[in-house]
C-alpha positions, -999 to 999 in steps of 0.1 A, spaced: -929 6 357 -916 31 335 -934 59 352 -927 47 387 -900 68 404 -871 47 413 -845 54 440 -810 63 431 -797 30 445 -821 10 424 -811 29 393 -775 23 398 -778 -14 408 -802 -19 378 -777 -4 355 -749 -26 368 -772 -55 365 -781 -48 328 -745 -41 320 -732 -73 334 -759 -92 314 -750 -72 283 -786 -61 280 -778 -30 260 -814 -19 251 -825 -20 287 -794 -2 298 -800 24 271 -836 29 282 -826 31 319 -800 58 311 -823 80 290 -851 76 316 -830 85 345 -802 105 329 -804 130 356 -796 104 382 -772 84 360 -749 111 348 -726 104 318 -695 98 338 -712 74 363 -728 56 335 -695 52 317 -679 39 348 -707 13 352 -701 2 316 -664 1 321 -667 -20 352 -696 -44 345 -698 -47 307 -682 -81 296 -650 -76 277 -659 -104 252 -689 -85 241 -688 -75 204 -682 -37 202 -709 -34 175 -736 -40 202 -727 -11 224 -711 13 199 -746 30 193 -749 35 231 -716 52 233 -724 73 203 -756 84 218 -737 95 248 -715 117 227 -745 131 208 -765 136 240 -795 118 226 -823 114 253 -851 96 234 -856 61 250 -861 29 230 -899 24 232 -896 -12 222 -877 -21 253 -888 -23 289 -868 -23 321 -875 -53 344 -862 -43 379 -885 -66 398 -857 -84 413 -848 -53 433 -882 -49 450 -874 -76 476 -847 -54 490 -853 -26 514 -839 7 506 -813 5 532 -800 -28 518 -799 -13 484 -779 17 497 -755 -7 514 -751 -27 481 -743 5 461 -717 14 486 -702 -20 482 -704 -18 444 -668 -11 430 -668 10 399 -635 17 379 -626 53 379 -622 73 346 -589 86 355 -572 106 327 -542 87 313 -508 102 311 -490 110 279 -489 100 251 -528 96 253 -536 132 261 -573 126 265 -580 162 274 -604 152 302 -631 138 279 -649 110 298 -660 92 265 -625 92 251 -611 81 285 -637 53 286 -628 41 251 -592 39 259 -597 22 292 -621 -2 276 -595 -11 249 -569 -17 275 -592 -38 296 -602 -59 266 -565 -64 258 -556 -74 292 -586 -96 299 -591 -114 266 -562 -105 244 -586 -98 216 -566 -68 204 -578 -74 169 -614 -63 181 -601 -29 193 -601 -13 159 -637 -21 154 -645 -4 186 -626 27 180 -631 33 143 -666 48 147 -653 74 171 -622 86 152 -643 114 137 -651 125 172 -617 120 187 -588 124 161 -563 112 187 -577 77 184 -565 76 147 -529 83 158 -532 59 187 -545 31 166 -517 37 140 -488 39 164 -498 14 191 -526 -9 181 -518 -15 145 -481 -27 151 -492 -51 178 -520 -66 157 -496 -71 127 -467 -86 146 -489 -108 169 -516 -119 145 -506 -114 109 -467 -115 104 -454 -138 132 -482 -153 152 -461 -183 162 -428 -166 170 -437 -135 189 -441 -131 226 -475 -115 231 -474 -81 248 -503 -59 260 -508 -24 248 -498 -9 281 -467 -31 283 -457 -21 248 -463 16 254 -443 13 286 -412 2 267 -383 26 261 -375 34 225 -347 8 221 -368 -20 236 -397 -11 215 -376 -12 183 -361 -46 194 -396 -61 200 -410 -49 167 -380 -62 148 -373 -94 169 -382 -116 139 -369 -94 112 -340 -107 91 -338 -141 105 -340 -157 71 -303 -155 60 -306 -179 31 -319 -153 6 -300 -124 -9 -329 -100 -6 -357 -105 19 -388 -85 10 -403 -91 45 -376 -68 60 -389 -38 42 -425 -48 50 -416 -49 87 -401 -15 86 -429 -1 66 -457 -18 85 -443 -21 120 -416 6 125 -433 31 101 -466 32 121 -449 32 154 -427 62 144 -459 80 132 -467 94 166 -433 108 171 -426 123 137 -461 140 139 -457 153 174 -430 178 165 -438 214 158 -442 225 123 -413 238 104 -408 275 109 -413 299 80 -376 305 76 -372 269 62 -399 273 36 -374 286 10 -358 251 9 -388 233 -3 -379 232 -39 -342 224 -35 -326 189 -38 -322 170 -6 -283 172 -7 -285 210 -9 -307 216 20 -293 224 54 -305 201 82 -332 212 106 -321 211 142 -345 183 155 -340 152 174 -361 121 171 -349 96 197 -371 67 184 -358 73 148 -323 73 161 -329 40 179 -343 25 147 -313 37 127 -290 23 154 -306 -12 151 -299 -11 113 -263 -1 119 -258 -28 145 -274 -54 123 -252 -43 94 -221 -55 114 -238 -89 119 -258 -95 88 -251 -73 58 -280 -88 39 -305 -75 64 -291 -41 64 -290 -39 25 -326 -52 24 -337 -24 49 -322 3 26 -336 -13 -5 -371 -21 8 -377 10 30 -377 46 19 -374 61 54 -397 73 81 -422 87 57 -426 54 41 -452 37 64 -483 15 58 -510 30 79 -535 2 73 -560 23 56 -561 50 83 -558 86 72 -528 106 81 -544 135 97 -512 155 102 -491 151 71 -455 164 72 -446 195 54 -420 194 26 -392 207 48 -398 180 74 -400 153 47 -367 166 34 -351 166 67 -362 130 74 -350 119 40 -317 136 47 -314 116 80 -323 84 61 -296 90 35 -271 96 62 -282 62 77 -277 45 44 -241 60 42 -232 50 77 -247 15 70 -225 11 41 -195 17 62 -208 -5 91 -208 -36 69 -178 -54 81 -179 -85 60 -152 -86 33 -168 -109 8 -175 -100 -29 -212 -104 -22 -211 -79 7 -193 -54 -17 -220 -58 -42 -246 -53 -15 -229 -20 -6 -230 -10 -42 -268 -16 -41 -269 7 -11 -249 33 -30 -273 31 -59 -302 36 -35 -285 66 -20 -280 81 -55 -318 76 -62 -329 92 -30 -306 122 -36 -317 127 -71 -283 125 -85 -272 110 -119 -268 72 -121 -234 56 -114 -217 29 -134 -218 -7 -122 -191 -19 -98 -173 -38 -125 -173 -9 -149 -159 14 -121 -130 -10 -115 -123 -12 -152 -125 26 -159 -107 38 -128 -120 74 -132 -106 101 -110 -126 108 -79 -143 142 -81 -146 169 -55 -120 153 -31 -86 164 -24 -61 161 5 -71 193 21 -108 182 25 -98 147 38 -76 163 64 -107 178 81 -124 144 83 -121 119 112 -125 81 115 -151 86 142 -174 103 116 -178 70 99 -201 58 127 -222 90 134 -253 96 113 -271 124 133 -242 147 139 -249 180 121 -211 186 115 -204 151 102 -191 156 66 -185 119 60 -221 109 64 -237 141 52 -257 136 20 -233 156 -2 -214 150 -35 -182 147 -15 -194 121 9 -210 101 -19 -178 102 -40 -157 92 -10 -179 62 -4 -178 52 -40 -139 55 -41 -137 34 -9 -160 8 -24 -140 6 -56 -108 4 -36 -121 -25 -15 -133 -43 -47 -100 -39 -63 -83 -54 -33 -107 -83 -33 -101 -90 -70 -64 -92 -63 -70 -118 -35 -66 -94 -5 -101 -87 8 -109 -57 30 -141 -40 40 -153 -6 28 -148 8 62 -111 -3 63 -105 13 30 -120 45 42 -100 43 74 -67 38 56 -75 69 35 -85 91 64 -60 78 89 -30 83 66 -8 58 86 20 48 64 28 16 83 -8 3 80 -9 11 43 24 -6 38 11 -38 56 -19 -40 33 2 -33 2 27 -60 10 -2 -84 17 -17 -75 -17 16 -80 -35 21 -114 -17 -13 -125 -27 -6 -117 -64 27 -135 -61 11 -167 -49 -11 -169 -79 19 -165 -104 2 -148 -134 21 -146 -166 -1 -125 -188 14 -91 -195 -21 -76 -200 -29 -86 -164 2 -68 -150 -4 -37 -171 -39 -35 -156 -25 -43 -121 0 -14 -123 -28 11 -132 -49 -3 -103 -20 1 -78 -14 36 -89 -51 45 -88 -53 30 -53 -26 54 -43 -41 86 -56 -77 77 -66 -68 92 -99 -62 127 -83 -26 137 -87 -10 160 -61 5 192 -73 36 190 -51 68 199 -67 89 169 -56 74 139 -72 93 116 -48 78 131 -16 42 140 -26 14 119 -13 -19 106 -27 -54 106 -12 -61 69 -17 -57 39 5 -18 38 -4 -15 75 -4 14 77 20 35 53 -1 57 71 -27 50 65 -63 85 52 -67 80 27 -39 50 13 -57 69 11 -90 98 -8 -73 76 -33 -58 57 -37 -90 90 -42 -108 100 -70 -83 65 -86 -89 72 -85 -127 105 -102 -123 91 -128 -99 66 -137 -126 92 -137 -154 78 -108 -172 111 -95 -183 102 -79 -215 75 -58 -199 98 -49 -170 126 -38 -195 102 -17 -217 87 1 -186 118 8 -166 148 7 -189 137 15 -224 108 39 -216 112 76 -224 98 84 -189 121 78 -158 97 60 -135 126 48 -113 161 63 -109 189 43 -124 205 36 -91 173 25 -75 165 4 -105 198 -13 -103 194 -20 -66 159 -33 -72 170 -57 -99 199 -71 -78 174 -75 -49 150 -94 -70 178 -116 -84 190 -123 -49 155 -133 -37 153 -158 -66 187 -171 -58 179 -176 -21 146 -193 -31 164 -219 -53 161 -255 -41 192 -269 -60 224 -257 -76 213 -264 -112 216 -232 -131 195 -244 -160 162 -245 -141 145 -233 -110 155 -203 -89 191 -201 -103 178 -199 -138 153 -171 -129 181 -152 -111 203 -155 -142 174 -144 -164 168 -114 -143 204 -103 -145 203 -107 -183 170 -87 -186 186 -53 -179 219 -51 -198 220 -13 -199 213 -8 -162 237 -34 -149 265 -29 -174 299 -25 -157 283 -30 -123 302 -45 -94 269 -60 -81 264 -78 -115 300 -93 -114 294 -105 -79 261 -121 -87 276 -138 -118 305 -151 -98 280 -163 -72 260 -182 -98 293 -197 -112 306 -211 -80 271 -224 -71 270 -241 -104 304 -256 -98 293 -270 -64 263 -285 -79 278 -318 -92 292 -327 -58 273 -345 -30 269 -321 -2 248 -323 30 253 -295 55 229 -309 81 214 -343 85 184 -347 63 189 -312 47 205 -311 13 225 -282 2 206 -251 -10 222 -221 -27 211 -197 1 234 -217 25 264 -207 4 254 -170 2 245 -166 39 274 -187 53 298 -169 76 327 -188 61 318 -204 27 352 -220 23 341 -244 50 315 -256 25 342 -266 2 358 -285 32 325 -303 35 326 -313 -2 361 -327 4 349 -348 33 318 -362 16 332 -369 -19 359 -395 -20 391 -386 -39 378 -351 -46 411 -337 -31 428 -346 -63 409 -318 -80 428 -292 -60 429 -267 -89 392 -269 -93 386 -262 -56 412 -234 -56 394 -218 -85 360 -222 -66 376 -205 -35 388 -176 -56 355 -171 -72 340 -169 -38 364 -141 -31 353 -124 -63 317 -129 -54 321 -110 -22 312 -140 -1 344 -139 20 348 -109 42 380 -100 60 367 -74 84 363 -37 75 397 -35 61 387 -48 26 352 -34 25 363 -11 -4 379 -39 -22 413 -23 -26 436 -43 -49 461 -53 -21 434 -66 2 417 -84 -27 450 -102 -37 456 -110 0 421 -127 3 428 -147 -29 461 -160 -15 446 -168 19 417 -186 1 442 -207 -20 462 -215 12 431 -228 30 420 -249 0 455 -264 -2 455 -271 35 420 -288 32 431 -309 3 462 -320 22 441 -330 52 416 -348 30 444 -367 12 460 -378 45 425 -388 58 421 -411 28 457 -425 33 471 -409 2 503 -395 15 519 -392 -20 494 -366 -31 496 -348 2 533 -347 -1 532 -333 -37 508 -306 -24 533 -296 3 563 -296 -20 547 -280 -50 515 -261 -40 530 -247 -9 561 -234 -26 540 -217 -53 518 -201 -26 550 -190 -7 563 -174 -39 531 -155 -43 532 -144 -6 567 -132 -11 558 -112 -42 528 -97 -26 546 -89 7 574 -71 -12 548 -51 -31 532 -41 2 565 -31 17 573 -9 -13 538 7 -7 547 11 30 520 -14 41 542 -33 65 513 -41 88 492 -56 60 521 -75 47 528 -90 82 490 -99 85 492 -116 51 522 -137 62 505 -145 95 472 -156 82 485 -173 51 512 -191 70 489 -203 97 470 -227 73 502 -238 54 525 -248 83 497 -267 100 490 -287 68 527 -294 64 530 -304 100 500 -328 95 518 -343 66 549 -347 87 529 -365 114 515 -390 89 518 -426 97 511 -454 73 480 -475 78 481 -512 84 473 -519 47 504 -500 36 528 -512 62 534 -544 43 552 -524 16 576 -508 40 605 -532 32 600 -529 -5 625 -507 -23 620 -481 -49 640 -478 -82 671 -464 -65 671 -492 -40 658 -474 -9 633 -490 13 599 -474 11 595 -467 48 628 -447 47 616 -429 17 584 -421 34 603 -408 65 624 -386 42 593 -370 28 578 -365 62 610 -348 73 608 -326 42 572 -317 52 584 -308 87 611 -287 72 584 -268 53 565 -264 86 595 -249 103 599 -223 76 564 -210 80 555 -216 117 557 -189 143 579 -192 174 552 -205 196 548 -236 174 586 -245 172 585 -269 202 556 -289 187 574 -292 154 607 -301 169 590 -329 189 576 -343 157 610 -340 141 626 -360 170 600 -387 165 608 -389 128 646 -389 136 642 -417 162 621 -437 137 648 -432 110 676 -442 133 657 -472 144 652 -483 108 688 -476 100 701 -496 130 679 -525 121 691 -524 85 727 -523 96 721 -552 120 704 -572 92 733 -564 69 760 -575 96 741 -607 102 740 -614 66 778 -608 63 786 -629 93 764 -658 80 784 -657 48 818 -662 67 808 -690 90 814 -726 80 801 -758 96 825 -781 114 844 -755 135 865 -741 107 858 -705 119 889 -682 124 892 -665 157 884 -629 153 915 -607 151 921 -576 170 918 -556 139 884 -569 132 872 -561 167 886 -526 163 869 -523 130 837 -534 145 840 -511 174 849 -483 150 819 -491 129 796 -491 159 809 -458 171 805 -444 136 769 -455 132 759 -442 167 731 -417 165 742 -381 165 720 -356 184 706 -326 166 727 -304 189 759 -321 180 758 -310 144 789 -289 135 788 -252 126 797 -262 90 766 -283 90 746 -254 102 760 -232 75 748 -257 50 714 -257 66 712 -220 65 720 -220 28 688 -241 22 665 -215 36 637 -206 12 630 -171 1 600 -171 24 623 -161 54 627 -127 36 593 -117 51 605 -120 86 626 -88 85 639 -62 62 672 -75 47 702 -52 42 721 -51 10 750 -69 25 728 -97 38 713 -101 3 748 -104 -12 759 -128 16 728 -150 11 736 -151 -26 771 -165 -20 763 -189 8 753 -219 -12 788 -224 -27 807 -217 4 784 -240 23 789 -268 -1 826 -264 2 827 -263 39 804 -292 40 828 -314 19 859 -302 39 841 -309 71 834 -343 61 870 -351 52 882 -337 85 858 -357 105 863 -389 88 900 -388 82 896 -405 48 877 -400 16 846 -420 13 809 -418 4 788 -397 28 768 -419 51 731 -423 45 722 -410 78 740 -377 72 724 -373 38 689 -375 54 700 -351 82 714 -326 58 683 -327 37 661 -319 66 683 -296 87 681 -268 62 647 -259 76 659 -261 112 685 -236 111 662 -205 112 644 -220 142 672 -236 163 704 -222 149 706 -198 178 710 -228 201 744 -237 188 757 -202 181 746 -198 144 742 -162 132 707 -150 142 685 -140 113 663 -110 117 632 -115 137 604 -133 119 576 -111 107 552 -133 126 568 -124 158 561 -88 154 
């Protein structure tokens, strides 16, 4: 049958039948016997459509090769059995051929570029069909390898498309990868393809360095990128001069590789989430030229210029990756240092010291100055392919800047204030003083919380802070207080850093080091005034932080130690005097029980920040029984408060002029005496309160008089009036309270007891109250006279009531002595009745307004010198007032004789009235025609 001529329909159907049964020898003989009828394209279509996909490629590879080589010799050992087709008529065979569907050999679109070769087109379609039908992609290389020598394109296609899929699906992650056909994979965009190939990369976060990450980039990404990096045009001849130059000296070639950029973007994005993955990529992969081709030959190797350009891009990626790592841990910083070492190796630069050595040595940063940094932008930290990006460009400047940022972040981490390298670089580039100050304060606070006491530590800390400000590069500005640095604290002045460091030393009790640096040093690191202010501020902070008023320990002790640490700076300083007085009064308050709020014990800061600290002394008097007896001690504490500057009196005494200072002392003493009087009355100790009214008040009045006269001589009449008003306001109220005092039920039982002179105790008590009211009248303003007079009327009524009762008791006693039992009583004579009536009229209470002018003159003679403040006295008035006492005494005696008509002892009632009325004359003398004194200074 070999010689029998077959119809075209029988030949085609026989070929399809042999192909479907995988009868390769018969198929081969049929083709070579009828190659004129079965042209190569038709034969390949029959093979593509009917040949089983599961057939081993080795069985039909010789057939395909024979097609390529156009071999026409049939296999003599084989015969073609087409007897099954003899039963069909030719028309039926033609109809079957028309119904036979054969796949077309349509040329595939880019990136295959089959150049209209039917065998190459068949091979690619055959591979795609095997992959789609069976998924046996691992058999495809065996099919294509023999034809690589005929079609070089197959080598690139296997490397870029087949090899990555075989490795990810069958070798590396067979159980964790979603299977994807070749056409699906090649239909992905660049970003999706990168994500698919690296979908399982870096998932093991338990290890510091994962070698599988570098393997994936070398064996998956590298082959995939091979097609794109080799598809670019060769470097032009103008770049050939760069071949022997280092990578950081070669200008970039203007090329774009979108797949490579997507790969780099994946690394940068992963750096923000998992720094270990990013570091492993940089350490385990040398860049796009580092790829494992699986034994396939690179038929289009890159030229030196292209390799250099790709390496330049990869170094830029490594730099941007270092900035993209956002984690602030020590391990992440060490990982960035490993990236930096890798960059140095790729660039062919000299080795760099370890991270620990760099933090210890603190060498100046080379090739960087403020002029260069002013041209950089924060946005450059995230761009790796921008030709004009200086930050990520592989140059000495960018590498030194990255190293400086890394050392800065490491120093902050060692000091307990972790930041990322990107934040350190941002602070240096942004030059925002507020942001730098926030980080600086946070760092200082972190060191404060640890409370180190080693001077060696603080010496190193100071060097680190100054290096963080300038990176070891000193500015050449003329003004040392205004020039800035290039570091992360560059916008903070050097003096500002020195001041904060000084406060830190004082906080940690390193007084010797602080004194040696800032007071005894030959170099003026801080101006004397600034140093004084800083020391006082530090001492105040320690004072405010004290929890108790014990100066021998805690915050008060540290405050005192700070003030003693700088004797030369604080000598003759007003601030030092105030702080010492503040410590003294705080220590004096310490022994007393004092609670300002329920459940909150007294703290020193309550005293310093109180609007009116004398009220705190009032609290002490309330909470400590019998403490009012220590009036001298409390007066001393009040005066120390004035000396400490705790008591303010408006803006008038802000300059602490001597007159205002003395006035505040007098007012403070007045308030303390007033508080002690109130406290004594509250504890039912009227005798002590009376002694304060009669003794302490008189002493204060004398001081007021002296001070007021001095002010008048200095023409400060307004200040003298203010002094009288404010000082008197406390005193007359305290005296009035003493005058209102009434005995408690415990002491009333002693009312009828008599003192050594024979007076009843309740009468003595009333006499003292009237004396207190007299003092109040002398000091009170006009508006308070009515209130004081009402109290006086009450005392007068009480006194008259007691006297009437005493008289009645005495008369009853005398009458009882004259009566006898049995009716032997004499009838009262008219003379006795007249005498009784006369006695009754004589003992009748006399109103205050019935006092004679002579009595008023006697009262006026008892006015104290305090009335001199109420108006300017003329010389005649002074002479008259000096002579009044004698005249008044004489008129008093003569008046008594005239009224009584006989010489006898002055009545007890009149004695009490005369003792009290001396203070009434100035207030009520005008009611009865007494000479009016000059207007009270209080009324002005």
